[in-house]
C-alpha positions, 0 to 999 in steps of 0.5 A: 149219813142217815141213821139205821132207824131212818134206813129201816123206815125208808125200807119199810115205806118202800116195801109198800109201794109199787111204782112206774117208770117214764119210758122204755130205758131206765134213766140215771135219775130213775136208778137213783129214785129206785135206790132211794125208794126200794119199792117192792115192784114196778108196774109197766105201761104202753109208754115203757113197751116199744116191743116185747124185747125192749120190755124184757131188756127194761125189766133186766136193767132193774134186776140189780134192785133187790127190793123189787119182787113184782114186775106187773102189767095190765094186760087184760085183753080187749081194750086194755092192753099194754103189749103190742098186738100179736098172737098172744094177745087176748080179746076182750073178756066178754068175747073170751067167754064166747069161745068156750072154756077150753079155748079160752083156757088155751088163749089165756095160757099163751098170754101167761107164757109170753108174760113169763118169757118177758119177765112179767110175774104179776098181771093186773087181771082178771076183771071180776066186775059184773057187767052193767052199762054199755060196752064202751063204759069203764067195765062193758066188755072188760067183764065176763058177764052180768051173772056172777057164776059166769064171772067165777067160772072164767075168772078161775080159768084165767087165774089158773092159767096165769098161776101155772105160768108163774104170773100172779093174777090180781082180781079187780076192781073191789068191791065192783066197778060194774055198779057204775059207768063213771070212770075213776080215772076222771072222777070219784064214782058212786056205787048206786046199790045197797050194800046188801045187794052188792054182797049177794051180787058183785062181791060173789066173785071175791067170796069164791076167788080171792084166796084162789088168786091171793091178790086183790085190787081195791077201787076208788069207789064211794058207797056212803052207806059204808064209808065216806072214803073210797074203798081203796082208802077206807078201813071199813072196806078192808075189814069187809074184805078180810072178815066177811069176804075171808081174804087172807092175801095181798091187797093193792089200791088202783093207781093212787094218782087217778082224778077220783082222788083229787080232793086229797094231797099226796101226803093225805093219800099216803096217810089214808092208805097206811091207815086203811089196812091195804097192803100196797100202793100203786103210783102209775104216772112215772113222775119221779117227783110224785114217787119220792113225795109219797115215799117221804110222806110214808116215811114220815107217817111211819115215824109217828107210829 
């Protein structure tokens, strides 16, 4: 029998985690894991989606877990989609701009309503990175443009239409993945511009939109001028986001299992996360052992506070 203090710490740790599942149905062991961890959210990937109806059923099967507040997905449009392609699917953000604001708003609204219908209440979009590099780079056609004002204009439409349908939009990838063509899924990208330039260019969308969205995703990006830690795990970047950007909402890491963070153990990543000031930790592989390991590390860290 566990003590009330341990139960409280386990719950407190779980409130900081957004986890993922292995397939299209909830397994018995995953049900046990969700009871143990009590995460605040689940993020769904293509491995969880056979059809929109199957995803809806998967989401319904988790409703018995009261801790789960967020049912999230990466459904940007273009090459970043988790749902089967259909009339609700968005083109890339680069292409969306070419349709003009009115048509773009209509298309985004159709997707937002579909997400709501399925049971998704958080979309890890819009992408507010400024475009640089070729279209097949990590950002490329996932961006609304090179000009901060164009990005702000179309991202604000995206945010509004998601919110109207009851879906929380998450702007990303703070402080700006457009500064590099390296994919943080593979290795840790280095921001290749001074902070002064970053602030007057790539951080403009965050200064103008962060509180309109209420949710920001921090990327695994390194700018040694600011910190020796990636932005997702650096207290210095959290201070910039809160103090200089003026953000007062909920921040989250990008997937903590990306290869950009391979130099850290699961325990180290968990402890760095808690020290960073970031609010939510994304664990996206669907591996129960990783989720349980990081939850246990979180509980142990909170015990020492």
